[in-house]
C-alpha positions in Angstrom: 117.9 -20.9 -1.9 121.1 -21.7 -3.7 122.5 -19.2 -6.2 122.0 -20.4 -9.8 125.0 -20.9 -12.0 124.0 -17.9 -14.1 124.9 -15.7 -11.1 127.9 -17.6 -10.0 129.3 -17.1 -13.6 129.3 -13.3 -13.0 131.7 -13.6 -10.0 134.9 -11.5 -10.6 138.3 -13.2 -10.5 140.3 -13.1 -7.3 143.3 -10.7 -7.1 146.6 -11.6 -5.4 149.6 -9.6 -4.3 147.6 -6.3 -4.4 149.5 -3.3 -3.1 148.1 -1.4 -0.1 146.0 1.6 -1.2 145.0 0.0 -4.5 141.4 0.9 -5.5 139.4 -2.1 -6.6 136.6 -1.4 -9.0 133.5 -3.6 -8.4 131.1 -4.6 -11.1 127.6 -3.1 -10.8 124.7 -5.6 -11.0 122.2 -3.1 -9.7 119.9 -3.2 -12.8 120.2 -6.9 -13.4 117.5 -9.4 -12.8 118.3 -13.1 -13.1 115.3 -15.4 -13.6 115.1 -18.7 -11.7 112.4 -21.3 -11.1 109.6 -19.6 -9.2 111.0 -16.1 -9.2 114.0 -14.0 -9.9 117.2 -12.8 -8.2 118.2 -9.2 -7.6 121.5 -7.8 -6.6 121.4 -6.3 -3.1 125.0 -4.9 -2.8 128.6 -5.5 -2.0 129.9 -6.2 1.5 133.6 -6.1 2.6 135.0 -8.5 5.1 138.5 -7.7 6.3 140.2 -11.0 7.1 142.1 -9.7 10.1 138.9 -8.2 11.6 135.6 -9.8 12.3 133.3 -6.9 11.3 131.6 -6.6 8.0 131.0 -3.3 6.2 128.5 -2.6 3.5 130.3 -1.0 0.5 128.8 2.3 -0.6 129.5 2.7 -4.3 131.4 0.5 -6.7 134.9 0.8 -5.4 136.9 -0.4 -2.4 140.4 0.4 -1.3 142.9 -2.1 0.1 143.8 -0.8 3.5 146.4 -2.9 5.4 144.7 -6.3 5.2 143.4 -9.0 2.9 139.8 -8.5 1.9 136.9 -10.8 1.1 134.3 -9.0 -0.9 130.9 -10.6 -0.9 128.2 -9.8 -3.4 124.7 -10.3 -1.9 121.7 -11.5 -4.0 118.2 -11.7 -2.8 115.5 -14.0 -4.3 112.0 -12.8 -4.9 109.2 -15.2 -5.7 107.3 -14.3 -8.9 104.1 -15.6 -10.5 102.3 -15.7 -13.8 98.8 -14.6 -14.9 97.4 -16.8 -17.7 94.2 -16.2 -19.6 91.7 -18.3 -21.5 88.3 -17.7 -23.2 85.3 -19.9 -23.2 81.8 -19.8 -24.8 79.0 -19.7 -22.2 76.4 -20.1 -25.0 75.4 -23.8 -25.4 76.3 -25.2 -28.8 78.3 -22.2 -30.0 82.0 -22.2 -30.4 84.1 -19.0 -30.1 85.0 -17.7 -33.5 88.6 -16.6 -34.5 87.5 -12.9 -34.2 87.0 -13.5 -30.5 90.0 -15.8 -29.9 92.5 -13.2 -31.3 91.6 -10.9 -28.4 93.0 -13.4 -25.8 95.6 -11.6 -23.7 99.1 -13.0 -23.6 100.4 -14.8 -20.5 102.1 -12.4 -18.1 105.2 -13.8 -16.3 107.6 -12.6 -13.6 105.1 -10.8 -11.5 106.1 -10.2 -7.9 103.6 -11.0 -5.1 101.2 -8.1 -4.1 101.2 -6.8 -7.6 97.8 -5.4 -8.7 96.7 -6.5 -12.2 94.2 -4.5 -14.1 92.1 -6.9 -16.2 91.8 -6.3 -19.9 88.5 -4.8 -21.2 86.8 -6.5 -24.1 84.6 -5.0 -26.8 81.7 -6.7 -28.6 82.5 -8.8 -31.6 79.9 -8.6 -34.5 79.7 -11.8 -36.6 77.2 -13.1 -39.1 73.9 -13.7 -37.4 74.7 -12.0 -34.1 77.2 -10.5 -31.6 79.6 -12.1 -29.1 79.5 -10.1 -25.8 82.1 -10.4 -23.1 80.4 -11.2 -19.7 83.0 -11.7 -17.0 86.5 -12.8 -15.9 86.4 -15.9 -13.7 89.3 -16.8 -11.4 89.9 -20.5 -11.6 91.0 -22.1 -8.4 91.2 -25.8 -9.4 87.8 -27.2 -8.5 86.2 -23.9 -7.7 86.6 -20.1 -8.3 84.8 -16.9 -8.5 84.0 -13.9 -10.8 86.5 -11.0 -10.7 85.7 -7.3 -11.3 88.3 -5.0 -12.9 91.4 -5.8 -10.9 93.0 -8.6 -9.1 96.1 -8.9 -6.8 98.7 -11.6 -7.2 99.0 -13.2 -3.8 101.7 -15.9 -3.6 100.2 -18.0 -6.4 99.8 -18.1 -10.2 96.5 -16.9 -11.5 94.3 -18.6 -14.2 91.6 -16.3 -15.5 88.8 -17.4 -17.8 86.8 -15.0 -19.9 83.2 -15.9 -20.5 81.7 -14.8 -23.9 77.9 -15.0 -24.7 76.4 -15.1 -28.2 73.4 -12.9 -28.8 71.5 -13.6 -32.1 70.4 -10.7 -34.2 66.6 -10.2 -33.9 64.5 -11.7 -36.6 63.4 -8.9 -39.0 59.7 -8.2 -39.4 58.3 -9.5 -42.8 55.6 -7.9 -44.9 53.7 -8.8 -48.2 54.2 -6.5 -51.2 51.4 -6.7 -53.8 51.5 -5.1 -57.3 48.5 -3.9 -59.2 47.9 -1.9 -62.4 45.1 0.6 -62.8 43.8 2.6 -65.7 43.8 6.4 -65.2 41.9 7.0 -68.5 38.2 7.4 -67.9 36.1 4.8 -69.7 39.1 2.6 -70.7 39.9 -0.7 -69.0 43.3 -2.1 -69.1 43.7 -4.9 -71.8 45.0 -8.3 -70.7 48.2 -7.6 -72.5 
């Protein structure tokens, strides 16, 4: 892996004619993460290489003192692969398209995830619409031409993950229907109701 230009641009300028005993302050990149294709770079630390000796010494802290020789100071960066988790929804009810009320629940794509990271899958609640309810049934891990259902968690293992959420539509039950009949009756003895 070659260092990307974004890291090379951070390299401090060389110093010449530095007096013996001079303390050199080194920039700290400890909290920096530089994204690169397929992962990210993290700063590991500074290493000092005295030109007149052949031993290298890790630098503890962010300063180094010139001590009777030229110095080469090496900043070490390590690359870590990272992956993404992408989500999609689909209707598993024939002839029914997912409504916007369901689609707005789609989780955002997660990026920059290191290998061996455990991902807790989002929980979905029912969505009531006119005529019925959309119910979330499962997360499905798509692996190209095959895949399998996933429970509540999944581990990122050296590959990007594509998860499909299956939703099923349940129609509201048909309400029972009854007849309502109206009648008038006379409550006055011996008097029938007139046609009017």
